VMD Tcl script that draws the C-alpha trace (Angstrom):
set ca {
  {18.50 -6.00 -6.51}
  {19.86 -4.35 -9.33}
  {18.15 -1.67 -11.17}
  {14.22 -0.96 -10.12}
  {11.73 0.78 -12.48}
  {8.47 2.16 -10.88}
  {5.90 2.88 -13.20}
  {3.36 6.13 -11.89}
  {4.58 8.35 -9.73}
  {1.35 8.80 -7.79}
  {0.74 8.62 -4.10}
  {1.88 5.18 -3.54}
  {4.17 4.76 -6.51}
  {6.04 7.40 -5.38}
  {5.99 6.69 -1.41}
  {7.76 3.10 -2.61}
  {10.16 4.94 -4.92}
  {11.16 7.11 -1.94}
  {11.32 4.39 0.70}
  {13.50 2.50 -1.41}
  {16.02 4.89 -1.98}
  {15.75 6.61 1.77}
  {15.90 3.30 3.33}
  {18.67 1.39 1.43}
  {16.44 -0.87 -0.98}
  {18.44 0.65 -3.79}
  {20.64 3.74 -4.73}
  {19.06 6.63 -6.39}
  {21.25 5.89 -9.45}
  {19.85 2.47 -10.27}
  {16.36 3.67 -9.81}
  {14.27 4.44 -13.16}
  {10.88 6.15 -12.75}
  {8.01 6.67 -15.72}
  {4.81 8.61 -15.55}
  {2.12 9.93 -18.09}
  {3.15 13.46 -16.80}
  {6.81 14.24 -17.63}
  {6.87 16.96 -15.19}
  {5.51 15.00 -12.04}
  {8.51 12.80 -12.97}
  {11.05 15.96 -12.95}
  {9.65 17.49 -9.59}
  {10.26 14.12 -8.38}
  {13.51 13.62 -9.18}
  {14.25 17.42 -7.52}
  {14.39 15.34 -4.25}
  {16.32 12.62 -5.82}
  {19.24 13.90 -8.73}
  {20.59 10.92 -8.89}
  {17.72 8.30 -10.05}
  {16.88 8.46 -13.83}
  {13.58 9.34 -15.41}
  {12.45 7.02 -18.78}
  {11.37 8.89 -21.72}
  {8.78 5.81 -22.26}
  {7.38 2.26 -20.90}
  {9.96 0.60 -23.21}
  {13.03 2.35 -22.00}
  {11.91 1.73 -18.24}
  {11.66 -1.93 -19.14}
  {15.42 -1.96 -21.48}
  {16.97 -1.23 -18.33}
  {15.87 -2.58 -15.39}
  {14.91 -6.02 -13.84}
  {12.18 -5.17 -11.22}
  {9.23 -3.36 -12.27}
  {6.66 -2.05 -9.99}
  {3.44 -1.55 -11.44}
  {1.86 1.73 -9.25}
  {-0.93 2.50 -11.51}
  {-5.01 2.30 -11.13}
  {-7.08 -0.60 -12.71}
  {-8.36 1.36 -15.61}
  {-4.48 2.39 -16.69}
  {-3.58 -1.08 -17.25}
  {-4.95 -1.34 -21.13}
  {-2.81 2.31 -22.19}
  {0.69 0.19 -21.19}
  {-0.65 -3.87 -22.16}
  {1.03 -3.56 -25.76}
  {4.45 -2.46 -24.27}
  {4.55 -4.89 -21.23}
  {3.75 -7.15 -24.14}
  {6.38 -6.66 -26.60}
  {9.59 -5.45 -23.95}
  {9.07 -7.85 -20.89}
  {12.06 -10.08 -20.85}
  {11.74 -13.75 -18.98}
  {13.85 -12.80 -16.20}
  {12.03 -9.21 -15.32}
  {10.26 -9.44 -11.70}
  {7.20 -7.63 -12.26}
  {5.29 -6.87 -9.14}
  {1.70 -4.75 -9.05}
  {0.52 -3.04 -6.37}
  {-3.09 -3.27 -7.75}
  {-5.33 -5.53 -5.47}
  {-7.66 -6.49 -8.28}
  {-5.14 -7.90 -10.67}
  {-4.98 -11.63 -10.85}
  {-1.50 -12.85 -10.89}
  {-2.15 -15.23 -13.73}
  {-3.43 -13.23 -15.96}
  {0.11 -11.18 -15.66}
  {1.85 -14.56 -16.06}
  {0.39 -13.96 -20.04}
  {3.00 -11.68 -20.23}
  {6.68 -13.12 -21.21}
  {7.74 -12.91 -17.78}
  {7.93 -15.67 -15.47}
  {8.23 -14.33 -11.78}
  {5.06 -11.96 -11.00}
  {4.05 -10.74 -7.62}
  {1.35 -8.48 -5.87}
  {3.08 -6.09 -3.04}
  {0.22 -4.05 -1.83}
  {1.70 -1.30 0.09}
  {0.46 1.10 3.02}
  {0.79 4.82 3.82}
  {2.65 3.30 6.89}
  {5.43 2.06 4.42}
  {6.91 5.91 4.58}
  {8.30 5.15 7.71}
  {10.50 2.28 6.30}
  {8.29 -0.11 8.14}
  {4.63 -1.67 8.70}
  {3.16 -4.14 6.34}
  {3.31 -4.87 3.07}
  {1.00 -7.61 1.24}
  {2.69 -9.61 -0.66}
  {1.16 -13.15 -2.70}
  {3.71 -14.79 -4.91}
  {2.26 -15.92 -8.57}
  {3.59 -19.34 -9.63}
  {6.44 -19.66 -11.08}
  {9.15 -18.45 -8.70}
  {11.93 -20.83 -6.87}
  {11.72 -20.89 -3.01}
  {15.69 -19.25 -3.42}
  {13.95 -16.31 -5.21}
  {11.11 -16.19 -3.03}
  {13.22 -15.64 -0.20}
  {15.88 -13.18 -1.89}
  {12.94 -10.95 -2.91}
  {11.19 -10.70 0.57}
  {14.45 -10.06 2.33}
  {15.07 -7.43 -0.08}
  {11.70 -5.88 0.50}
  {12.28 -6.13 4.55}
  {14.72 -3.47 3.91}
  {12.03 -0.75 3.43}
  {8.60 -2.96 5.15}
  {7.23 -5.99 6.90}
  {6.61 -8.16 4.03}
  {3.19 -10.14 5.03}
  {2.26 -13.18 2.29}
  {-1.58 -13.29 2.10}
  {-3.96 -15.54 0.15}
  {-6.54 -14.09 -2.84}
  {-9.07 -15.00 -0.56}
  {-8.51 -12.66 1.90}
  {-6.75 -10.09 -0.23}
  {-9.28 -7.26 0.29}
  {-10.23 -7.45 3.51}
  {-6.42 -7.68 4.75}
  {-5.98 -4.59 2.37}
  {-8.87 -3.10 4.20}
  {-7.25 -3.33 7.58}
  {-3.36 -2.35 6.51}
  {-3.52 -0.13 3.09}
  {-7.28 1.63 4.00}
  {-7.05 1.25 7.74}
  {-4.36 4.56 8.20}
  {-7.41 6.64 6.16}
  {-9.95 5.03 8.50}
  {-8.38 5.87 11.92}
  {-7.68 9.17 10.94}
  {-11.23 10.13 9.99}
  {-12.68 8.61 13.08}
  {-10.46 10.60 15.39}
  {-10.91 13.75 12.89}
  {-14.80 13.31 14.01}
  {-13.48 12.70 17.51}
  {-11.33 16.46 17.65}
  {-13.84 18.18 16.00}
  {-16.50 17.07 18.62}
  {-14.27 18.02 21.60}
  {-13.65 21.65 19.70}
  {-17.33 21.93 19.24}
  {-18.57 20.53 22.57}
  {-15.68 22.08 25.01}
  {-13.48 25.05 25.11}
  {-10.41 23.03 23.76}
  {-8.62 24.61 21.03}
  {-8.17 22.42 17.41}
  {-4.58 23.27 17.67}
  {-4.33 21.88 20.92}
  {-6.94 18.72 20.54}
  {-4.77 18.13 17.41}
  {-1.93 17.75 19.03}
  {-3.00 15.63 22.27}
  {-4.61 13.05 19.77}
  {-1.28 13.15 17.56}
  {0.43 12.08 20.55}
  {-2.27 9.63 22.37}
  {-1.82 7.62 18.79}
  {2.00 7.80 18.47}
  {2.27 6.45 22.20}
  {-0.73 4.04 21.39}
  {1.37 2.53 18.60}
  {4.56 1.85 21.22}
  {2.23 0.15 23.38}
  {1.38 -2.12 21.08}
  {4.90 -2.42 19.64}
  {6.83 -2.89 22.71}
  {3.99 -6.00 23.60}
  {2.50 -4.71 26.97}
  {-1.00 -5.11 25.51}
  {-3.02 -6.57 22.42}
  {-6.07 -4.43 21.15}
  {-8.55 -6.34 23.47}
  {-6.04 -5.95 26.79}
  {-5.55 -1.99 26.49}
  {-9.03 -1.45 26.21}
  {-10.04 -3.17 29.05}
  {-6.75 -1.65 31.13}
  {-8.45 1.54 30.75}
  {-11.86 1.11 30.83}
  {-12.23 0.66 34.45}
  {-15.67 -0.74 35.85}
  {-17.92 2.51 37.28}
  {-15.44 4.97 35.50}
  {-15.81 7.53 32.75}
  {-14.04 5.69 30.07}
  {-16.89 3.17 30.17}
  {-19.54 5.96 29.08}
  {-17.82 6.55 26.02}
  {-17.83 3.43 25.66}
  {-21.67 2.70 25.86}
  {-21.95 5.25 22.77}
  {-19.49 4.57 20.64}
  {-21.31 0.67 20.70}
  {-24.92 2.13 20.22}
  {-23.52 3.89 17.03}
  {-20.83 2.06 15.76}
  {-23.20 -1.23 15.06}
  {-23.29 -2.24 11.77}
  {-20.66 0.49 10.51}
  {-17.98 -1.37 9.62}
  {-19.82 -4.23 8.31}
  {-21.18 -1.67 5.85}
  {-17.52 -0.77 5.23}
  {-16.66 -4.00 4.22}
  {-19.19 -4.36 1.95}
  {-18.95 -1.18 0.38}
  {-14.84 -1.63 -0.05}
  {-15.60 -5.35 -1.81}
  {-18.08 -3.90 -3.88}
  {-15.53 -1.41 -5.00}
  {-13.06 -4.38 -5.57}
  {-15.70 -6.52 -7.44}
  {-16.04 -3.60 -9.60}
  {-12.21 -3.24 -10.40}
  {-11.82 -6.58 -10.83}
  {-13.90 -6.71 -13.48}
  {-12.43 -3.61 -15.00}
  {-9.48 -5.09 -15.33}
  {-10.78 -8.25 -16.46}
  {-11.56 -6.64 -19.49}
  {-8.48 -4.81 -19.82}
  {-6.31 -8.35 -19.90}
  {-8.81 -10.43 -21.51}
  {-7.59 -9.20 -24.59}
  {-4.26 -10.76 -23.75}
  {-5.50 -14.16 -23.96}
  {-7.03 -14.15 -27.25}
}
mol new
graphics top color blue
foreach p $ca { graphics top sphere $p radius 0.5 }
foreach p [lrange $ca 0 end-1] q [lrange $ca 1 end] { graphics top cylinder $p $q radius 0.2 }
display resetview
């Protein structure tokens, strides 16, 4: 990759820019950022003095070859004119916004569009990054782009029909798991004499080692649970409670995330629909 542009330095945009530069995906001098709040851009630059702050989206588009749109669905309508008039055919246009339909982006004067949905776990330079290519990529171009993504992530190609649930697992999953573990910790503190600090440290150490068990291939999720759940043991008593109260819980989680996804898709269709008229 040559020059990279990041539009939107929020949680995900900022994380992507950081990990690209820290993991060797791009040098800071070849990174351009643009954010509606200029102060946020200059604050971000304090950690990477050599990166470039674009004063406008047209300036960023002029100086970059690959552009990542790291903005919320409702913010697209504010940048449509700039994208329409300043994108080039040879740009690569990447969106991290899952409700965006790639064929809507292909209306812009750009041949290659791609969806790259990140997760906070990409901060480690690893972890899945969901990937969906538009129709107009050559096979060699896809391969080259995926190889570059591997410098700071583990790209996983997904189809549109499982995009939302894949994002639930990969992108929302860390928040869901953190919430459940926090509930476990608070209950431990409430019901016993363990301190909050000790409970948090034990839980964090457990999660780190848990990840290594899976990474090293000792167990999969099911076999790990079965290994810990010794017949007649204490773990089984706890699992009975979890089974009782979790019934239907994640089904409702999926229903809620998919409803929000549907609402966001309607918003995107309204915002981008003007391009086709």
